[in-house]
N, C-alpha and C positions, 0 to 999 in steps of 0.2 A: 552156205547158207544168204538171204538180202534181207531187205529191209524196204518195207511200203506204207503207204497212207494211202485211204482215200477219203475224202470231203464229200459233201452233200449238205446243199443248203443256200444261203443269200449270195449272190454271186459275188465272187472276191477275187482280186487281183492271185495269182499264182503265185507271185514275194509273199504275199501276206503267211501263207500255210506253209510254204517251200525253204524260204530263207531268215523270217522274222522271227520265228520262236525261238527259244531258251535251247531247246536240246532237237533243234531241227532235222530234217531227213538228210540236207546238205552236212549238218553236224557228224549225223551218223554214219556217212560215209566214209567217215575218216576214225569215228569214235563211238561206234557202237557201245553200248553198254550190255544187252542183254542178245545178243546173237551170237551165233558161234563164231564170227568172226569180227574182230575190231572193226579193220576195214574192209569194205565194198564197193572197192573199186574196178570192176568188170565189165561197167557198163552202166547204163541209167535210162529212164524213159518216162515221157509223161505223157498222158493224155486226159482230154478234155471235149466235152460238147457243146456246141453253141448252139442259138435262135435260127440258125441260118442254115442248118445241114443236118441230115437224119442220120449220119454215121461221126464217131467221132474221129478226132483228129490226134496225131501221133508225132512226137519228138523222141525220137531216141541216138544213141549213141555208144560208141563202146567204149570210149576213155570215161575216166570218172569225173564225177558231177561236179565235186568242188572247185572244179579250175577251167567250167567249161563254158566261154563265154557266149556261144547262143544261147543259152540256158539260161543267162542271166540275164540275156535280153529280152526274152521270152519272157520271162519271169515279171519283169516290169511292166507288161503291156497286153498279156491276156488273160480277161479275166470269166469267170466259168462259176454255173451253180455246181457242176461237177469235175474232181478230178481226179484219176488215178496216177501215182507218183512210186516211181520203185528203183532202188538201186540193188545193182546186184554181186553176191558172188558166188561165179560159180561154181557148180558141186562137181565139175569135169567136163560139161562139153564147153565148145570153142567160145571165144569170147568172138562176137563175132554179132552186128547189129539186128542179125534176124533171129538172135537169140534174147533179145533184149526186151523183155517186160513194160509195160503191157504188152499183151497181145489183142489182135482186134480180128472182127467175123460180123460182117454186118454191122446193126445198131451196139452190136456187144463187145467188151471187154472183158478182159482177165489176167490178174497176176497172180502169183504164188509166191512163195517162202516154204520152206521142205525139200523134199527130195523121194524121189521111187528108189528104193533102195536097191544098188545093184542092175541100173537100168539096162546096163547094156548088154545084158542077159534074157531081160523080158522085153526089150525094145519093140523087134520084129513082131513078137506075137501080140503085143498092147496095140503097134499101128495098125496090126490086120483086122483088128475091129472098128477103125474107124470106118464110119459110113464113106462109101467108095468114092460117093459125089462129094466131099467136103474132103477127101484126102488128099488132091491136088493144091489146096488151098496152104498145106503144111509148107512153113518155109525154112524153117530152124532145124534143131536138132536137140533140143529140151526136151527134158519130161515134163515140164509144166508145158509146154505146149499140147504135146499129145494128152495129156490132162486134157487142157481146153476140149480139145477137139471131140475126145470120148463124150464129154459131157454135152456139147452138141450134137453128137450121135446119139444121145440116149435123152433128147426131150429136155435139150437147154430153152429152146423157146418157148412152151407149153408151161415147165414147171422144175423150174430151178433149183429148189432142194432136192428134188427126187432127182433130176437128171444127175448133179454131182453127187449124191448118194450112189443111186447105180456105178457112176465112175469108180469112185471109192471102194466100191466091192467087186470090181472086174481088176481094180489095181491089185486089189489083196489076194484074189482068187487066184490069179495067174502067179502073181507073186510066192504065194506059199505052194501050188506046185511046183516051184522052183525049190524049194528048202529055204525060202527066206522066211524067217520067223516074224519078221517089224516091216512087212512091204511099204507102207504108204508114211509120210510124216507132211501134214499141209496145214501153213493156214493160209485161206487163199480170200480173194476178191472177187466177183463179178457184178455187170451194172448191164442193164439194157439202157441206160440215160434218163431211165424215170427211176427207179430203185438202186440199192446196191444192197448187194448179201454176202456175208463175212461169214466162212467157216472157218473153225478151229477141230482139228481131227490129229490124229498119230495112232498107230496102230496097236503104239507101246504105251498109250495111253499117257504119252511124257509129252507134249506139243510144246512147240516156238511159242513164245510169248504173242499176243494179241488184247489189245485196249479199244474199248469206246470212250467217248467221251461222254460228259453229265450233261444233263439237258440246261440249255442254255439260260433259263429264267433262275436255277438254283445257284449257277454259276456266278450271276450278276447276285444275287444277295451276298452270299460269301466273300464278292470280289467286288462291292462296287468301285471301285477306284481304276480298275482295269478298263479304257475306253474302247478298244477292241470288241467287247464284248456286247455294247452296247448297238455295234452296227447289225449283230446277227439276229435273223428271227430264230424263234423258241424253237424251230425245227432242223436248225442246223446242227450237224454232227460230223465228227472226224473218227475213224477207224483207222487203228497204226499199230506198226510191230513194237513200238515200243514209244512209252509215252514222248511229249514234245516240250515238256517242262516238269516243274516240280510245282505247280500251281496246287494247292491242297483242295481236295475234291473233286477235282477233273477228271479224273481218269479211274476209269472200271476195267478190272478184266473179265475179258471174254471167258465163259468157265468153259473148262475141257469137255471134249466131242459132242459142240453144240455149235448154233449158226443164228446170227442175228440178222435181221431184214431193215435196214432204213430208208423210210418212205415217206407220202405227204400221209398227215395226221399219226397215228399211233406208232413208234416202230415197235418191232419183235424182237423176241430171245425164245429162240426153240431148242430141247434136244437134237444131238447131231448123231446117226448111226450109218454105215453102210451099207447097202442093200441089194440083195441077188438080183441078177438080171438072169 
């Protein structure tokens, strides 16, 4: 499995969220506490948006995040209001750059922790359901990228929650037709550069961990001595596979079978269920 984080809010240096926290994503790449694997060293990726570009930038590599000099260099110089960061522990597909998250298509980014059960058995059938116009853009061999392109096929541009629900429904339908009792395990995030949608779901109703940060205003009241909190807008938010530290009151578990929307104004939290196609 993998670990990931999504940040939306006041523009910050990548270093602020990737390296500085007590239990940062870099620390989790060696010492994850809540993942299936303690070490996540099968590649990494970071994606971000800038005012100058309509599509996100990506930095990916097949080596471990903890000793990558390019990542360390970029983290001290890149500032953005929206970051995706992911450290990978392969569930069976090759360790190669095209398999490193986040994945990008146009203005969209997507990253995932989990797996399609027995993916090698259902891969061809699922891939054939991808829109033929999109299929040539698939670059890697992971179940995660197929999930992304299925969501794009089912209308990610128009209605992200509905598209992800249809993707999950297809994965479960195909999996169960192959005799797989629990076809899908997913905590995933997707963004168009303006909003972030984060989903927690599994067929077994025992999903991997996922948390979101409390509102900055509440954290300032709890921890007036934390200087970093004074720099953030009220709407700034983190969504993470596991908490980045032990600051009391900072983290809230995303409920089982639900999804949240981080956006300007009021964030949202809704129930999630796969949908028939």
